[in-house]
VEXSEDREN-406194 format. One line per 8 residues: number of its first residue (from 0); their letters; for each residue x, y, z of N, C-alpha, C. Coordinates in nm, 4 decimals. Example, Ala and Ser with C-alpha at 12.3 -4.5 7.8 and 13.67 -1.06 7.14 Angstrom:
0	as	1.3190/-0.5690/0.7800/1.2300/-0.4500/0.7800/1.3200/-0.3300/0.7800  1.2850/-0.2250/0.7080/1.3670/-0.1060/0.7140/1.2900/0.0030/0.7870
This chain:
0	xxxxxxxx	2.8168/2.7793/11.9154/2.7640/2.6297/11.8844/2.7174/2.5397/11.9911  2.5935/2.4659/11.9793/2.5466/2.3801/12.0739/2.6336/2.2575/12.1056  2.7250/2.2280/12.0225/2.8104/2.1049/12.0462/2.9213/2.1388/12.1504  2.9366/2.0377/12.2476/3.0530/2.0504/12.3202/3.1832/1.9844/12.2663  3.2768/2.0681/12.2153/3.3962/2.0303/12.1590/3.5407/2.0562/12.2312  3.6305/2.0070/12.1854/3.7624/2.0322/12.2369/3.8609/2.0275/12.1350  3.9802/2.0752/12.1454/4.0866/2.0860/12.0624/4.1450/1.9402/12.0372  4.1883/1.8915/11.9456/4.2548/1.7689/11.9161/4.3907/1.8076/11.8541
8	xxxxxxxx	4.4986/1.7008/11.8671/4.6166/1.7138/11.8131/4.6146/1.6678/11.6730  4.6827/1.7178/11.5807/4.6684/1.6936/11.4245/4.8086/1.6984/11.3838  4.8582/1.5873/11.3257/4.9946/1.5695/11.2661/4.9770/1.5324/11.1321  5.0793/1.6026/11.0394/5.0594/1.5518/10.8900/5.1990/1.5202/10.8472  5.1929/1.4199/10.7611/5.3272/1.3747/10.7125/5.3205/1.3278/10.5627  5.4045/1.3714/10.4794/5.4014/1.3041/10.3486/5.5092/1.1732/10.3568  5.4615/1.0689/10.3057/5.5418/0.9351/10.3257/5.5465/0.8724/10.2060  5.6671/0.8040/10.1791/5.6670/0.7122/10.0349/5.5827/0.6099/10.0429
16	xxxxxxxx	5.5378/0.5497/9.9135/5.4487/0.4538/9.9181/5.4886/0.3283/9.9845  5.6215/0.2968/9.9847/5.6606/0.1706/10.0379/5.6442/0.1668/10.2013  5.6673/0.2914/10.2478/5.6494/0.3179/10.3933/5.5019/0.3064/10.4318  5.4300/0.3660/10.3458/5.2805/0.3471/10.3762/5.2474/0.2137/10.3897  5.2777/0.1122/10.2847/5.2431/-0.0227/10.2824/5.2987/-0.0959/10.4239  5.4130/-0.0538/10.4700/5.4681/-0.1281/10.5677/5.4069/-0.0770/10.7092  5.3710/0.0628/10.7150/5.3043/0.1101/10.8195/5.1758/0.0553/10.8454  5.0990/0.0490/10.7334/4.9654/0.0047/10.7159/4.9473/-0.1390/10.7865
24	xxxxxxxx	5.0461/-0.2163/10.7352/5.0448/-0.3638/10.7818/5.0706/-0.3715/10.9418  5.1645/-0.2734/10.9999/5.1817/-0.2702/11.1187/5.0597/-0.2208/11.2063  4.9880/-0.1178/11.1540/4.8920/-0.0603/11.2241/4.7513/-0.1568/11.2433  4.7472/-0.2269/11.1251/4.6500/-0.3437/11.1267/4.6429/-0.4325/11.2533  4.7557/-0.4558/11.3049/4.7733/-0.5428/11.4084/4.7057/-0.4957/11.5390  4.6828/-0.3563/11.5500/4.6217/-0.3175/11.6882/4.5112/-0.2296/11.6589  4.5071/-0.1603/11.5321/4.3994/-0.0610/11.5181/4.2698/-0.1307/11.4303  4.1559/-0.0719/11.4534/4.0402/-0.1164/11.3671/4.0280/-0.0242/11.2502
32	xxxxxxxx	3.9719/-0.0847/11.1635/3.9185/-0.0046/11.0314/3.7874/0.0951/11.0800  3.7814/0.2018/11.0330/3.6710/0.2931/11.0517/3.5487/0.2172/10.9939  3.4361/0.2030/11.0585/3.3194/0.1199/11.0223/3.2467/0.1769/10.9055  3.2957/0.2923/10.8655/3.2246/0.3452/10.7571/3.2796/0.3360/10.6115  3.4089/0.2585/10.6103/3.4797/0.2276/10.5022/3.3933/0.1258/10.4134  3.4189/0.1411/10.2809/3.3704/0.0329/10.1745/3.4309/-0.1040/10.1831  3.3981/-0.1946/10.0970/3.4424/-0.3270/10.1182/3.6145/-0.3191/10.1009  3.6687/-0.2234/10.0307/3.8090/-0.2134/9.9974/3.8646/-0.1446/10.1082
40	xxxxxxxx	3.8002/-0.0943/10.2276/3.8713/-0.0330/10.3178/3.8932/0.1335/10.2904  3.8311/0.1729/10.1975/3.8520/0.3111/10.1578/3.7217/0.3803/10.1574  3.7237/0.5069/10.1576/3.6188/0.5966/10.1023/3.6701/0.7255/10.0309  3.5727/0.7834/9.9347/3.6084/0.9073/9.8861/3.5541/1.0051/9.9466  3.6323/1.1206/9.9609/3.5877/1.2414/10.0203/3.5953/1.3451/9.9129  3.4828/1.4335/9.9158/3.4639/1.5435/9.8345/3.4381/1.6677/9.9203  3.5134/1.7664/9.9116/3.4976/1.8967/9.9939/3.4870/2.0130/9.9101  3.3974/2.1040/9.9368/3.3879/2.2354/9.8574/3.4337/2.3341/9.9591
48	xxxxxxxx	3.5540/2.3908/9.9356/3.6039/2.4956/10.0257/3.5604/2.6350/9.9954  3.5529/2.7238/10.1036/3.4924/2.8644/10.0701/3.6055/2.9396/10.1231  3.6195/3.0583/10.0547/3.7290/3.1766/10.0778/3.6702/3.2938/10.0258  3.7238/3.4120/10.0742/3.6758/3.5374/10.0332/3.7598/3.5906/9.9073  3.7394/3.6928/9.8548/3.7845/3.7386/9.7200/3.9356/3.7683/9.7561  3.9784/3.7846/9.8690/4.1274/3.8077/9.9167/4.2036/3.6741/9.9395  4.1381/3.5735/9.9333/4.1850/3.4538/9.9732/4.2388/3.4424/10.1001  4.1638/3.4855/10.2066/4.2031/3.4948/10.3336/4.2412/3.3713/10.3974
56	xxxxxxxx	4.1784/3.2407/10.3939/4.2058/3.1235/10.4405/4.3190/3.0782/10.3794  4.3471/3.1007/10.2470/4.4597/3.0429/10.1632/4.5748/3.0918/10.2166  4.5805/3.2355/10.2277/4.7033/3.3162/10.2638/4.7422/3.3014/10.4196  4.6333/3.2751/10.4840/4.6822/3.2585/10.6451/4.7404/3.1147/10.6474  4.7349/3.0195/10.5620/4.7945/2.9030/10.5663/4.9192/2.9077/10.5047  4.9343/2.9741/10.3957/5.0570/2.9957/10.3304/5.1687/3.0691/10.4091  5.1086/3.1731/10.4676/5.1933/3.2516/10.5605/5.2206/3.2035/10.6972  5.1605/3.0736/10.7265/5.1897/3.0251/10.8673/5.1201/3.0924/10.9757
64	xxxxxxxx	5.0108/3.1472/10.9584/4.9298/3.2091/11.0814/4.8883/3.0836/11.1611  4.9170/3.1353/11.2847/4.8948/3.0012/11.3987/4.7445/2.9820/11.4161  4.6703/3.0854/11.4243/4.5352/3.0642/11.4685/4.4374/3.0972/11.3343  4.3691/2.9976/11.2862/4.2986/3.0235/11.1619/4.1797/2.9366/11.1449  4.0789/2.9584/11.0440/3.9603/2.8842/11.0295/3.9323/2.8906/10.8809  3.8604/2.7827/10.8509/3.7922/2.7874/10.7205/3.6693/2.6888/10.7216  3.5985/2.7247/10.6254/3.4628/2.6500/10.5920/3.4587/2.5651/10.4684  3.4054/2.4592/10.4972/3.3817/2.3634/10.3978/3.2593/2.2919/10.3826
72	xxxxxxxx	3.2051/2.2291/10.2751/3.1027/2.1503/10.2780/3.1329/2.0048/10.2123  3.1178/1.9085/10.2874/3.1735/1.7651/10.2573/3.0763/1.6627/10.2457  3.1015/1.5701/10.1501/3.0127/1.4575/10.1306/3.1134/1.3455/10.0872  3.0569/1.2150/10.0999/3.1291/1.0836/10.0909/3.0857/0.9961/9.9789  3.1727/0.9457/9.8966/3.1476/0.8353/9.7980/3.0373/0.8987/9.6928  3.0379/1.0141/9.6700/2.9526/1.0864/9.5701/2.8004/1.0545/9.6142  2.7704/1.0488/9.7358/2.6535/1.0334/9.7917/2.6051/1.1560/9.8516  2.4951/1.2304/9.7910/2.4623/1.3545/9.8487/2.3387/1.3480/9.9430
80	xxxxxxxx	2.3200/1.2105/9.9907/2.2114/1.2067/10.0996/2.2650/1.2383/10.2410  2.3964/1.2484/10.2590/2.4494/1.3021/10.3722/2.5535/1.3931/10.3585  2.5268/1.5268/10.3955/2.6168/1.6439/10.3568/2.6430/1.7070/10.4898  2.7667/1.7518/10.5123/2.8019/1.8358/10.6220/2.8552/1.9682/10.5970  2.8223/2.0700/10.6768/2.8724/2.1915/10.6689/2.9703/2.1865/10.7847  3.1065/2.2076/10.7523/3.2225/2.2046/10.8624/3.2786/2.3343/10.8859  3.3137/2.3675/10.9987/3.4145/2.4795/11.0328/3.5238/2.4233/11.0999  3.6341/2.4245/11.0334/3.7544/2.3844/11.1009/3.8491/2.4884/11.1518
88	xxxxxxxx	3.8929/2.4887/11.2719/3.9705/2.5888/11.3447/4.0941/2.5204/11.3699  4.2177/2.5887/11.3752/4.3547/2.5299/11.4123/4.4253/2.6418/11.4756  4.4912/2.5901/11.5901/4.5970/2.6777/11.6416/4.7231/2.5854/11.6494  4.8042/2.6228/11.5606/4.9288/2.5305/11.5484/4.8957/2.3941/11.5071  4.9324/2.2927/11.6017/4.9171/2.1550/11.5659/4.7693/2.1008/11.6437  4.6926/2.1970/11.6925/4.5699/2.1587/11.7439/4.4588/2.2063/11.6640  4.3565/2.1100/11.6374/4.2634/2.1350/11.5620/4.1044/2.1169/11.6355  4.0240/2.2034/11.5844/3.8771/2.1870/11.6287/3.7791/2.1926/11.5298
96	xxxxxxxx	3.6863/2.1091/11.5197/3.5925/2.0915/11.4141/3.4478/2.1160/11.4429  3.3535/2.1869/11.4082/3.2178/2.1905/11.4362/3.1476/2.1641/11.3020  3.0394/2.0809/11.3064/2.9739/2.0457/11.1773/2.8234/2.0447/11.2106  2.7518/2.0642/11.0915/2.5992/2.0663/11.0966/2.5543/1.9833/10.9525  2.4586/1.9140/10.9827/2.4096/1.8356/10.8499/2.3175/1.9183/10.7642  2.3348/1.9240/10.6670/2.2346/1.9979/10.5606/2.1898/1.9136/10.4594  2.0803/1.9611/10.4030/2.0225/1.8670/10.2918/2.1012/1.8947/10.1501  2.0609/1.7928/10.0472/2.1154/1.8277/9.9071/2.0492/1.9485/9.8539
104	xxxxxxxx	1.9116/1.9756/9.8817/1.8604/2.1032/9.8429/1.9230/2.2219/9.8918  1.9625/2.2108/10.0360/2.0270/2.3296/10.0931/2.1581/2.3656/10.0433  2.2323/2.2390/10.0012/2.3580/2.2464/9.9566/2.3585/2.3203/9.8173  2.2574/2.2667/9.7305/2.2674/2.3258/9.6007/2.1983/2.4918/9.6175  2.1287/2.5266/9.7117/2.1135/2.6655/9.7175/2.2261/2.7257/9.7658  2.3034/2.6875/9.8523/2.4363/2.7452/9.8790/2.5214/2.7736/9.7474  2.5335/2.6701/9.6612/2.6131/2.6868/9.5560/2.5683/2.7776/9.4390  2.4407/2.8048/9.4551/2.3739/2.8955/9.3546/2.3712/3.0478/9.4164
112	xxxxxxxx	2.4014/3.0598/9.5361/2.4121/3.1886/9.6053/2.2931/3.2348/9.6582  2.2018/3.1346/9.6929/2.0829/3.1497/9.7684/2.1058/3.1252/9.9112  2.1223/3.2501/9.9977/2.1651/3.2321/10.1303/2.0673/3.2589/10.2367  1.9683/3.3432/10.2050/1.8710/3.4081/10.2998/1.8026/3.3164/10.4009  1.7830/3.1841/10.3336/1.7223/3.0801/10.4301/1.7938/3.0545/10.5555  1.9372/3.0621/10.5416/2.0155/3.0287/10.6430/2.0129/3.1300/10.7737  1.9629/3.2514/10.7510/1.9655/3.3616/10.8516/1.8903/3.3017/10.9766  1.7734/3.2203/10.9554/1.7046/3.1864/11.0881/1.7130/3.0312/11.0795
120	xxxxxxxx	1.8195/2.9742/11.0529/1.8294/2.8268/11.0403/1.8488/2.7700/11.1901  1.7811/2.6605/11.2269/1.8006/2.6198/11.3846/1.9521/2.6104/11.4194  2.0497/2.5471/11.3275/2.1658/2.5241/11.3720/2.2569/2.6402/11.3791  2.3272/2.6704/11.4798/2.4116/2.7935/11.5063/2.5155/2.8024/11.3946  2.5769/2.6827/11.3646/2.6898/2.6966/11.2909/2.6535/2.7485/11.1307  2.5210/2.7053/11.0951/2.4809/2.7423/10.9673/2.4465/2.8911/10.9640  2.4049/2.9339/11.0793/2.3732/3.1064/11.1059/2.5143/3.1655/11.1026  2.6214/3.1164/11.1673/2.7440/3.1755/11.1566/2.7990/3.1734/11.0145
128	xxxxxxxx	2.7888/3.0790/10.9281/2.8244/3.0587/10.8004/2.7573/3.1716/10.7197  2.6298/3.1873/10.7547/2.5505/3.3025/10.6570/2.5993/3.4332/10.6974  2.6588/3.4620/10.8283/2.6955/3.5805/10.8827/2.8260/3.6041/10.7917  2.9026/3.5144/10.7796/3.0448/3.5262/10.7424/3.0482/3.5245/10.5804  2.9338/3.4774/10.5282/2.9108/3.4838/10.3855/2.8734/3.6230/10.3458  2.8041/3.6919/10.4487/2.7701/3.8223/10.4204/2.8788/3.9370/10.4445  2.9523/3.9158/10.5601/3.0445/4.0247/10.5833/3.1953/3.9956/10.5452  3.2098/3.8446/10.5455/3.3513/3.8325/10.4921/3.3459/3.7904/10.3319
136	xxxxxxxx	3.2206/3.7866/10.2752/3.2004/3.7554/10.1347/3.2615/3.6101/10.0946  3.2482/3.5280/10.1817/3.2875/3.3840/10.1400/3.1990/3.3388/10.0358  3.2882/3.2641/9.9339/3.2371/3.2041/9.8200/3.2951/3.0697/9.7981  3.2186/2.9802/9.7321/3.2977/2.8497/9.6937/3.4211/2.8771/9.6087  3.5257/2.8114/9.6316/3.6484/2.8301/9.5607/3.6957/2.6989/9.4801  3.6868/2.5895/9.5395/3.7427/2.4828/9.4617/3.6767/2.3517/9.5286  3.6789/2.2448/9.4281/3.6288/2.1245/9.4986/3.7524/2.0279/9.5093  3.7857/1.9788/9.6262/3.9041/1.8962/9.6604/3.8433/1.7511/9.6846
144	xxxxxxxx	3.9022/1.6434/9.6273/3.8518/1.5023/9.6284/3.9824/1.4268/9.6457  3.9671/1.3425/9.7373/4.0784/1.2371/9.7794/4.0173/1.1059/9.8360  4.1053/0.9872/9.8265/4.0548/0.8700/9.8712/4.1281/0.8597/10.0105  4.0632/0.8224/10.1108/4.1026/0.8027/10.2512/4.0863/0.6616/10.2986  4.1991/0.6154/10.3816/4.1983/0.4776/10.4306/4.2196/0.5165/10.5812  4.1074/0.5094/10.6627/4.1151/0.5371/10.8066/4.1065/0.4204/10.8982  4.1987/0.4395/11.0163/4.2028/0.3580/11.1187/4.1866/0.4115/11.2668  4.1233/0.3577/11.3542/4.0808/0.4048/11.4807/4.1276/0.3219/11.6025
152	xxxxxxxx	4.1677/0.3879/11.7147/4.2222/0.3383/11.8312/4.1568/0.3883/11.9477  4.0804/0.3252/12.0289/3.9940/0.3728/12.1312/4.0774/0.4582/12.2328  4.1803/0.3987/12.2840/4.2705/0.4867/12.3862/4.3197/0.6125/12.3262  4.3102/0.7215/12.3782/4.3458/0.8531/12.3165/4.2619/0.9071/12.2129  4.1613/0.8352/12.1840/4.0598/0.8498/12.0707/4.1576/0.8853/11.9448  4.2440/0.7848/11.9011/4.3281/0.8042/11.7955/4.2629/0.7751/11.6672  4.3034/0.8503/11.5492/4.2498/0.8271/11.4280/4.3697/0.8361/11.3295  4.4202/0.7318/11.2602/4.5217/0.7368/11.1749/4.4593/0.7168/11.0297
160	xxxxxxxx	4.5008/0.8184/10.9467/4.4410/0.8121/10.8054/4.5526/0.8319/10.6998  4.5450/0.7488/10.5913/4.6163/0.7534/10.4699/4.5440/0.8173/10.3506  4.5739/0.9328/10.3000/4.5200/1.0094/10.2030/4.6007/0.9914/10.0755  4.5253/0.9753/9.9747/4.5943/0.9499/9.8370/4.5087/0.9991/9.7294  4.5569/1.0125/9.5989/4.4545/1.0518/9.4797/4.4053/1.1964/9.5039  4.4645/1.2795/9.5505/4.4201/1.4087/9.5699/4.4098/1.4858/9.4496  4.2906/1.5241/9.4228/4.2452/1.5950/9.2973/4.1785/1.7264/9.3255  4.1841/1.8252/9.2247/4.1350/1.9448/9.2243/4.0625/1.9846/9.1258
168	xxxxxxxx	3.9274/2.0531/9.1385/3.8633/2.0990/9.0202/3.9481/2.2130/8.9647  3.8997/2.2271/8.8302/3.9789/2.3272/8.7485/3.9167/2.4591/8.7576  3.9531/2.5421/8.8386/3.9040/2.7023/8.8417/3.7706/2.6838/8.9052  3.6790/2.7862/8.8926/3.5472/2.7899/8.9428/3.4430/2.7215/8.8554  3.4485/2.6043/8.8257/3.3347/2.5424/8.7456/3.2040/2.5188/8.8322  3.1131/2.4711/8.7591/3.0110/2.4089/8.8282/3.0445/2.2855/8.9165  3.0522/2.3126/9.0545/3.1141/2.1937/9.1340/3.0143/2.1100/9.1680  2.8981/2.1144/9.1323/2.7865/2.0233/9.1480/2.7364/1.9572/9.0209
176	xxxxxxxx	2.8084/1.9763/8.9205/2.7822/1.9041/8.7840/2.8016/1.7492/8.8020  2.7149/1.6814/8.6973/2.7298/1.5375/8.7202/2.8828/1.4873/8.6690  2.9300/1.5382/8.5902/3.0768/1.5152/8.5592/3.1615/1.6166/8.6050  3.2481/1.5774/8.7001/3.3541/1.6603/8.7665/3.4794/1.6610/8.6941  3.5113/1.7798/8.6401/3.6496/1.7632/8.5765/3.7488/1.8221/8.6584  3.8405/1.7349/8.6988/3.9542/1.7544/8.8055/4.0718/1.6947/8.7460  4.1905/1.7290/8.8171/4.3196/1.6990/8.7794/4.3891/1.6577/8.9080  4.4927/1.5845/8.9031/4.5831/1.5539/9.0250/4.6455/1.6728/9.0876
184	xxxxxxxx	4.6471/1.6889/9.2044/4.6979/1.8106/9.2698/4.8466/1.7572/9.3370  4.9012/1.6446/9.3119/5.0215/1.6000/9.3582/5.0896/1.5521/9.2516  5.2230/1.5314/9.2656/5.3160/1.5128/9.1580/5.2931/1.3667/9.0990  5.2563/1.2749/9.1781/5.2312/1.1392/9.1354/5.0984/1.0731/9.1897  5.0292/0.9901/9.1351/4.9117/0.9403/9.1964/4.9398/0.8423/9.3187  5.0739/0.8170/9.3397/5.1108/0.7211/9.4607/5.1464/0.8011/9.5741  5.1662/0.9377/9.5579/5.1852/1.0289/9.6815/5.0822/0.9882/9.7989  5.1471/0.9740/9.9079/5.0683/0.9297/10.0176/5.0922/1.0254/10.1326
192	xxxxxxxx	4.9759/1.0608/10.2053/4.9769/1.1642/10.3147/4.9056/1.1011/10.4344  4.9952/1.1058/10.5419/4.9614/1.0400/10.6751/4.9112/1.1463/10.7718  4.8001/1.1363/10.8294/4.7499/1.2261/10.9207/4.7190/1.1376/11.0554  4.7620/1.1996/11.1524/4.7319/1.1409/11.3027/4.6657/1.2404/11.3805  4.5426/1.2074/11.4307/4.4672/1.2779/11.5241/4.4470/1.2226/11.6510  4.4461/1.2978/11.7650/4.4331/1.2226/11.8908/4.3943/1.3344/11.9920  4.3435/1.2907/12.1045/4.3023/1.3864/12.2027/4.4237/1.4102/12.3018  4.4233/1.4087/12.4339/4.5334/1.4417/12.5175/4.6609/1.3711/12.4958
200	xxxxxxxx	4.6495/1.2670/12.4449/4.7760/1.1788/12.4429/4.7736/1.0714/12.3211  4.8970/1.0379/12.2766/4.9012/0.9312/12.1750/4.9628/0.8205/12.2290  4.8986/0.7182/12.2583/4.9458/0.6060/12.3091/5.0773/0.5438/12.2635  5.1726/0.4986/12.3409/5.3105/0.4479/12.3154/5.3108/0.3392/12.2089  5.2055/0.2563/12.2119/5.1992/0.1544/12.1145/5.1890/0.2115/11.9716  5.1003/0.3129/11.9585/5.0768/0.3779/11.8256/5.1968/0.4537/11.7725  5.2562/0.5315/11.8865/5.3825/0.5964/11.8492/5.4950/0.5003/11.7791  5.4947/0.3864/11.8483/5.5948/0.2834/11.7981/5.5625/0.2560/11.6542
208	xxxxxxxx	5.4437/0.2348/11.6265/5.4092/0.1509/11.4997/5.4062/0.2664/11.4005  5.3990/0.4017/11.4148/5.4040/0.5021/11.3145/5.5629/0.5535/11.2796  5.6484/0.4885/11.3641/5.7917/0.5527/11.3542/5.8462/0.5219/11.2161  5.8876/0.6308/11.1467/5.9596/0.5967/11.0290/6.0895/0.6781/11.0291  6.2114/0.6278/11.0018/6.3244/0.6977/10.9937/6.3302/0.7992/10.9129  6.3503/0.9337/10.9414/6.3721/1.0442/10.8640/6.2335/1.1122/10.8359  6.1126/1.0547/10.8856/6.0026/1.1120/10.8554/5.9657/1.2451/10.9431  5.9449/1.3441/10.8688/5.9425/1.4892/10.9259/5.7889/1.5338/10.8957
216	xxxxxxxx	5.7515/1.5929/11.0074/5.6067/1.6506/11.0071/5.6225/1.7697/10.9099  5.5135/1.8009/10.8215/5.5048/1.9090/10.7330/5.3530/1.9723/10.7440  5.3651/2.0995/10.6843/5.2447/2.1674/10.7035/5.1702/2.1504/10.5698  5.1320/2.0287/10.5267/5.0612/2.0241/10.4044/4.9110/2.0591/10.4121  4.8614/2.1131/10.3161/4.7294/2.1631/10.3103/4.6732/2.1041/10.1783  4.5594/2.0228/10.1863/4.4883/1.9917/10.0650/4.4387/2.1020/9.9979  4.3763/2.1815/10.0659/4.3182/2.3121/10.0203/4.4216/2.4015/9.9504  4.5438/2.4257/10.0108/4.6399/2.4964/9.9535/4.6871/2.4331/9.8304
224	xxxxxx	4.7367/2.2920/9.8370/4.7738/2.2330/9.7096/4.6625/2.2406/9.6025  4.5469/2.2346/9.6401/4.4367/2.2343/9.5155/4.4263/2.3762/9.4568  4.4349/2.4690/9.5440/4.4085/2.6136/9.4974/4.5409/2.6542/9.4070  4.6392/2.5842/9.3934/4.7584/2.6153/9.3181/4.7068/2.6381/9.1703  4.5908/2.5576/9.1307/4.5498/2.5503/9.0012/4.4381/2.6495/8.9564  4.3997/2.7476/9.0645/4.3185/2.8458/9.0421/4.2298/2.8824/9.1689
């Protein structure tokens, strides 16, 4: 890949709604909102995840394989004018992400199984994706949707997000249809998931603000939760 990247720490927690409200209020005193949010401080993310017929990416997550990767195509607020192909790699609590911008037409070609144009694509990530479609037989598996509330802090390149309303498409429907048929992938709509990403260090002031008694890190996977339904 042409991009110079480095692994970042990634921590995930399920938190009660009341704790989310209290933590959000504390974080707002020192962290800034992501500049890409809407007026309500939120944005919706939709991601089409890819896996092979043996569900390699899913099983690696379920079985706790330390080093793994997965591909997804992501867009925001149902706006198909900006779409990214992403490869996410994880080693335990460290993550690394490569991305490439693709057009709506290219996205639709991929979803229809038209892949040959990718073979000579200028971006290396797209060419790698093409190769893995061919020899790993990656195919679109599920559309994962959720609402994100993001905050950023310059020191340590910290990003704290609250994710909610996680929904999954029902089996392998047309994932680009005008009307998306999906259902909740969590027990209640108020289930909240905290994610903390940072580079080499997490500043002490942020550590203090996110402390919740009894909060335990957990290996929650949106893709894994959403694949429960097919």
